[in-house]
C-alpha positions as CSV (number, residue, x, y, z in Angstrom):
1,X,-126.3,-217.1,-45.7
2,X,-127.7,-214.8,-48.4
3,X,-125.7,-211.6,-48.3
4,X,-127.6,-208.4,-47.6
5,X,-126.2,-205.0,-46.7
6,X,-127.2,-205.1,-43.1
7,X,-129.5,-208.0,-42.2
8,X,-131.7,-207.7,-39.1
9,X,-130.0,-209.5,-36.1
10,X,-132.2,-210.8,-33.4
11,X,-130.1,-210.9,-30.2
12,X,-131.8,-213.5,-27.9
13,X,-130.9,-213.3,-24.3
14,X,-132.3,-215.9,-21.9
15,X,-132.1,-215.1,-18.2
16,X,-132.8,-216.5,-14.8
17,X,-131.8,-214.5,-11.8
18,X,-128.8,-212.7,-13.2
19,X,-130.2,-209.3,-12.5
20,X,-126.9,-208.2,-10.9
21,X,-125.0,-208.4,-14.3
22,X,-128.0,-208.2,-16.7
23,X,-127.7,-204.4,-17.0
24,X,-124.1,-204.7,-18.3
25,X,-125.2,-207.4,-20.8
26,X,-128.1,-205.3,-22.2
27,X,-126.1,-202.1,-22.3
28,X,-123.4,-203.9,-24.3
29,X,-126.0,-204.9,-26.9
30,X,-127.5,-201.4,-27.0
31,X,-124.0,-200.0,-27.6
32,X,-123.2,-202.2,-30.6
33,X,-121.6,-200.6,-33.6
34,X,-124.0,-202.7,-35.7
35,X,-127.3,-200.8,-35.8
36,X,-129.9,-203.2,-37.3
37,X,-130.6,-205.1,-34.1
38,X,-133.6,-206.2,-32.1
39,X,-133.3,-207.5,-28.6
40,X,-135.4,-210.3,-27.3
41,X,-134.9,-210.6,-23.6
42,X,-136.5,-213.9,-22.4
43,X,-137.1,-214.1,-18.6
44,X,-137.3,-217.6,-17.2
45,X,-139.5,-216.5,-14.3
46,X,-136.6,-214.8,-12.4
47,X,-137.2,-214.1,-8.7
48,X,-134.8,-211.1,-8.5
49,X,-135.0,-207.7,-10.2
50,X,-134.1,-208.9,-13.7
51,X,-137.4,-207.9,-15.3
52,X,-137.2,-204.4,-13.8
53,X,-133.6,-204.1,-15.0
54,X,-134.6,-204.9,-18.6
55,X,-137.6,-202.6,-18.6
56,X,-135.6,-199.7,-17.2
57,X,-133.5,-199.9,-20.3
58,X,-136.5,-200.0,-22.6
59,X,-136.0,-203.6,-23.5
60,X,-139.1,-205.7,-24.2
61,X,-139.6,-208.6,-21.8
62,X,-140.8,-212.1,-22.9
63,X,-141.6,-214.7,-20.2
64,X,-141.5,-218.5,-20.3
65,X,-144.5,-218.5,-18.0
66,X,-142.8,-220.9,-15.6
67,X,-139.2,-221.7,-14.9
68,X,-138.3,-224.1,-17.7
69,X,-134.6,-223.8,-18.4
70,X,-132.3,-222.0,-20.8
71,X,-133.2,-224.0,-23.9
72,X,-137.0,-223.3,-23.5
73,X,-136.2,-219.6,-23.1
74,X,-134.0,-219.6,-26.2
75,X,-136.6,-221.4,-28.2
76,X,-139.3,-218.8,-27.1
77,X,-136.9,-216.1,-28.3
78,X,-136.7,-217.7,-31.7
79,X,-140.5,-217.8,-32.0
80,X,-140.6,-214.1,-31.6
81,X,-137.5,-213.2,-33.6
82,X,-137.8,-211.4,-36.9
83,X,-134.1,-211.3,-37.8
84,X,-132.2,-213.0,-40.6
85,X,-129.5,-213.7,-38.1
86,X,-130.2,-215.3,-34.6
87,X,-127.5,-214.2,-32.1
88,X,-127.8,-216.1,-28.8
89,X,-126.2,-214.4,-25.9
90,X,-126.0,-215.5,-22.2
91,X,-127.2,-212.8,-19.8
92,X,-123.9,-212.9,-17.8
93,X,-121.8,-211.8,-20.9
94,X,-121.2,-208.2,-22.0
95,X,-120.3,-208.1,-25.7
96,X,-117.4,-206.2,-27.2
97,X,-118.8,-203.2,-29.2
98,X,-118.1,-204.8,-32.6
99,X,-119.2,-208.4,-31.7
100,X,-122.4,-208.4,-33.7
101,X,-120.8,-206.7,-36.7
102,X,-118.0,-209.2,-36.7
103,X,-120.5,-212.2,-36.5
104,X,-122.5,-210.9,-39.4
105,X,-119.3,-210.2,-41.5
106,X,-118.1,-213.8,-40.9
107,X,-121.4,-215.4,-41.6
108,X,-121.6,-213.5,-44.9
109,X,-118.0,-214.3,-45.8
110,X,-118.6,-218.0,-46.6
111,X,-121.8,-219.8,-47.4
112,X,-120.5,-222.9,-45.7
113,X,-120.4,-221.3,-42.3
114,X,-123.5,-222.3,-40.4
115,X,-122.6,-220.7,-37.0
116,X,-120.0,-218.4,-35.5
117,X,-119.2,-218.9,-31.9
118,X,-117.3,-216.3,-29.9
119,X,-114.6,-216.3,-27.3
120,X,-114.4,-214.8,-23.8
121,X,-112.1,-212.0,-22.9
122,X,-109.2,-213.2,-20.6
123,X,-110.6,-211.2,-17.7
124,X,-114.1,-211.6,-16.2
125,X,-116.8,-209.1,-16.4
126,X,-116.6,-208.3,-12.6
127,X,-113.2,-208.9,-11.0
128,X,-114.3,-209.9,-7.6
129,X,-113.3,-213.5,-7.3
130,X,-110.0,-215.4,-8.0
131,X,-112.1,-218.4,-9.0
132,X,-113.7,-216.2,-11.7
133,X,-110.3,-215.2,-12.8
134,X,-109.2,-218.8,-13.1
135,X,-112.4,-219.9,-15.0
136,X,-112.3,-217.0,-17.4
137,X,-108.6,-217.3,-18.3
138,X,-108.8,-221.1,-18.7
139,X,-111.7,-220.9,-21.1
140,X,-110.2,-218.0,-23.0
141,X,-107.0,-220.0,-23.5
142,X,-108.7,-223.2,-24.7
143,X,-111.0,-221.3,-27.0
144,X,-108.0,-219.4,-28.3
145,X,-106.1,-222.7,-29.0
146,X,-109.2,-224.2,-30.7
147,X,-109.9,-221.2,-32.9
148,X,-111.0,-222.0,-36.5
149,X,-113.4,-224.7,-37.7
150,X,-114.5,-226.8,-34.7
151,X,-116.4,-230.1,-34.3
152,X,-117.3,-232.2,-31.2
153,X,-118.2,-229.3,-28.9
154,X,-120.0,-226.0,-29.4
155,X,-119.6,-223.0,-27.1
156,X,-123.0,-221.4,-27.0
157,X,-122.7,-218.4,-24.7
158,X,-122.0,-216.1,-27.7
159,X,-123.1,-217.7,-30.9
160,X,-124.8,-216.6,-34.1
161,X,-126.7,-218.6,-36.8
162,X,-128.3,-217.5,-40.1
163,X,-132.0,-218.1,-39.5
164,X,-132.1,-220.6,-42.5
165,X,-129.5,-222.7,-40.8
166,X,-131.2,-222.6,-37.5
167,X,-134.5,-223.8,-39.1
168,X,-132.6,-226.9,-40.2
169,X,-130.7,-227.7,-37.0
170,X,-132.9,-226.2,-34.2
171,X,-134.5,-226.1,-31.7
172,X,-132.6,-226.4,-28.5
173,X,-133.4,-229.6,-26.7
174,X,-135.0,-228.7,-23.4
175,X,-133.8,-231.8,-21.5
176,X,-130.1,-231.0,-22.1
177,X,-129.7,-228.0,-19.8
178,X,-126.0,-228.6,-19.3
179,X,-124.9,-230.0,-22.7
180,X,-127.3,-228.4,-25.2
181,X,-124.3,-227.1,-27.3
182,X,-123.1,-230.7,-27.9
183,X,-126.5,-231.7,-29.2
184,X,-126.8,-228.7,-31.6
185,X,-123.2,-229.1,-32.7
186,X,-123.9,-232.7,-33.7
187,X,-126.7,-231.6,-35.9
188,X,-124.6,-228.8,-37.5
189,X,-121.6,-231.0,-38.2
190,X,-123.0,-233.1,-41.0
191,X,-123.5,-230.1,-43.3
192,X,-122.2,-226.8,-41.9
193,X,-118.9,-225.4,-40.8
194,X,-118.8,-223.9,-37.3
195,X,-116.3,-221.2,-36.7
196,X,-114.8,-220.4,-33.3
197,X,-113.2,-216.9,-33.2
198,X,-112.0,-214.2,-30.9
199,X,-113.2,-211.6,-33.4
200,X,-116.6,-212.1,-31.7
201,X,-116.0,-211.8,-28.0
202,X,-117.4,-210.7,-24.7
203,X,-116.5,-210.5,-21.0
204,X,-118.1,-213.2,-18.9
205,X,-119.1,-213.1,-15.3
206,X,-118.2,-216.6,-14.4
207,X,-118.7,-218.7,-11.2
208,X,-117.5,-216.9,-8.1
209,X,-117.0,-219.9,-5.8
210,X,-115.1,-223.1,-6.1
211,X,-118.0,-225.1,-4.9
212,X,-120.3,-223.9,-7.7
213,X,-117.6,-224.3,-10.3
214,X,-116.7,-227.9,-9.3
215,X,-120.4,-228.9,-9.2
216,X,-120.9,-227.6,-12.8
217,X,-117.7,-229.3,-13.9
218,X,-118.8,-232.6,-12.4
219,X,-122.4,-232.4,-13.9
220,X,-121.3,-231.3,-17.3
221,X,-118.6,-234.1,-17.5
222,X,-121.1,-236.7,-16.4
223,X,-123.8,-235.8,-18.9
224,X,-121.3,-235.6,-21.8
225,X,-120.2,-239.2,-21.4
226,X,-122.8,-240.7,-23.7
227,X,-121.8,-238.2,-26.4
228,X,-118.0,-238.8,-26.1
229,X,-118.4,-242.6,-26.0
230,X,-119.9,-242.6,-29.5
231,X,-117.5,-244.6,-31.8
232,X,-116.7,-241.6,-33.9
233,X,-115.6,-239.4,-31.0
234,X,-114.3,-241.9,-28.4
235,X,-110.8,-242.4,-29.8
236,X,-110.1,-238.7,-30.0
237,X,-111.6,-238.0,-26.5
238,X,-109.7,-240.8,-24.8
239,X,-106.4,-239.7,-26.3
240,X,-106.9,-236.0,-25.8
241,X,-104.7,-233.9,-23.5
242,X,-107.7,-233.1,-21.4
243,X,-108.4,-236.8,-20.7
244,X,-104.8,-237.5,-20.0
245,X,-104.6,-234.6,-17.6
246,X,-107.6,-235.8,-15.7
247,X,-106.3,-239.3,-15.5
248,X,-102.9,-238.1,-14.2
249,X,-104.6,-236.0,-11.6
250,X,-106.8,-238.9,-10.5
251,X,-103.7,-241.2,-10.3
252,X,-101.9,-238.6,-8.2
253,X,-104.7,-238.6,-5.7
254,X,-105.0,-242.4,-5.8
255,X,-101.3,-243.0,-5.2
256,X,-101.1,-240.6,-2.2
257,X,-101.9,-243.3,0.4
258,X,-99.7,-246.0,-1.2
259,X,-96.7,-245.4,1.1
260,X,-98.9,-245.7,4.2
261,X,-100.6,-248.9,2.9
262,X,-97.4,-250.6,1.7
263,X,-94.9,-249.3,4.3
264,X,-92.4,-248.9,1.4
265,X,-90.7,-245.5,1.5
266,X,-89.8,-245.5,-2.2
267,X,-93.5,-245.5,-3.1
268,X,-93.7,-241.9,-1.9
269,X,-92.2,-241.0,-5.3
270,X,-95.3,-242.3,-7.2
271,X,-97.7,-239.3,-6.5
272,X,-94.8,-237.0,-7.2
273,X,-94.2,-238.6,-10.6
274,X,-97.8,-238.6,-11.6
275,X,-98.2,-235.0,-10.5
276,X,-95.2,-234.0,-12.7
277,X,-96.7,-235.9,-15.6
278,X,-99.9,-234.0,-15.0
279,X,-98.1,-230.7,-15.2
280,X,-96.2,-231.7,-18.3
281,X,-99.4,-232.4,-20.2
282,X,-100.6,-228.8,-20.0
283,X,-97.3,-227.0,-19.7
284,X,-98.1,-224.7,-22.6
285,X,-101.2,-223.5,-20.8
286,X,-99.3,-222.9,-17.6
287,X,-96.6,-221.0,-19.5
288,X,-99.4,-218.8,-20.9
289,X,-100.9,-218.2,-17.5
290,X,-97.6,-217.3,-15.8
291,X,-96.8,-215.0,-18.7
292,X,-100.2,-213.3,-18.4
293,X,-100.5,-212.9,-14.6
294,X,-98.4,-212.8,-11.4
295,X,-96.6,-215.8,-10.1
296,X,-98.9,-216.0,-7.1
297,X,-102.0,-216.2,-9.4
298,X,-100.2,-218.8,-11.6
299,X,-99.7,-221.1,-8.5
300,X,-103.4,-220.5,-7.6
301,X,-104.4,-221.4,-11.2
302,X,-102.3,-224.7,-11.0
303,X,-103.9,-225.7,-7.7
304,X,-107.5,-225.0,-8.8
305,X,-107.0,-226.6,-12.1
306,X,-105.7,-229.8,-10.4
307,X,-109.0,-229.9,-8.4
308,X,-111.0,-229.4,-11.6
309,X,-109.2,-232.3,-13.3
310,X,-109.9,-234.6,-10.3
311,X,-113.5,-233.5,-10.5
312,X,-113.6,-234.3,-14.2
313,X,-112.2,-237.7,-13.6
314,X,-114.8,-238.4,-10.9
315,X,-117.6,-237.1,-13.2
316,X,-116.3,-239.3,-16.1
317,X,-116.2,-242.3,-13.8
318,X,-119.8,-241.8,-12.6
319,X,-120.9,-241.1,-16.1
320,X,-119.4,-244.3,-17.4
321,X,-121.1,-246.3,-14.6
322,X,-124.4,-244.7,-15.6
323,X,-123.7,-245.4,-19.3
324,X,-123.2,-249.0,-18.5
325,X,-126.3,-249.4,-16.4
326,X,-128.9,-247.0,-18.0
327,X,-130.2,-247.4,-21.6
328,X,-131.9,-244.0,-21.5
329,X,-128.6,-242.4,-20.5
330,X,-126.8,-244.1,-23.3
331,X,-129.4,-242.8,-25.8
332,X,-129.2,-239.2,-24.5
333,X,-127.6,-238.1,-27.7
334,X,-129.0,-240.8,-29.9
335,X,-130.3,-240.6,-33.4
336,X,-133.7,-239.0,-34.0
337,X,-132.9,-235.7,-32.3
338,X,-132.6,-233.8,-35.6
339,X,-135.8,-232.0,-34.8
340,X,-136.0,-232.6,-31.0
341,X,-139.0,-231.2,-29.2
342,X,-138.6,-227.9,-27.3
């Protein structure tokens, strides 16, 4: 990125029906310490009061014309953006006051950096759900562990690109509504460094119910299978702690009925052993959680995370079956997407 004193930053905010938290998001952008900002709010035909919320704050409203998904909304924002930096922000995130300034500083610090991706604060934007508390703390922890140059995944809720880089790696692929970051990250990886950092951060209003959270986990796991089964990623993914934890959780569930099926009392130890192995895989995370919160919340976290890992295993299993039987699914992240249509 060519260094200028204060390049114009285009903050692109796609939104569909998040009017209840949109005001907090927009106010956080308006309150940034970095002054040279334009806000491009892109409404994906919301049916709530999102448009009225944006206009009440004096924010210009762009519309996709019909409900088309987050990638189409982001691409429309890019078309209207004038900035030298494109800062994509999800509408359920409220930025820390210095987030934009830190993103610009980091992009200017090293010409090899093609994108700066931010972390979530450890507490949600609205503290009205234990599931939100779990989701936010879990993602905060893993982004914290992964801080620095990253490859293979790309958190996109808070992410900034120099325009010149985006012109090489964009646009967002409209079909990948649950895994668009993986697609863009793949295009970035060959030439640019991607930096994940807590210096750029915000508070996220995550999923409030377990049903919604598990549905998202299942879908996102399934659609990532073709990406993770690519030869360059498969060994690392299969051997990762996340994969081992999901396998251990699935084995715990699978071995629960063994004593009833075999009639052998000693087999009752099998689910206990697999569950202990499951806990051991992520013991550092659990130590972090218990040190950060109450013991009661720590136990809640362990229980919900177990269900999440079982869901990941199920999503991976269904995704592998789909990968084996569908050529189009196998080619979801195939070559030729360098300039995928919006």
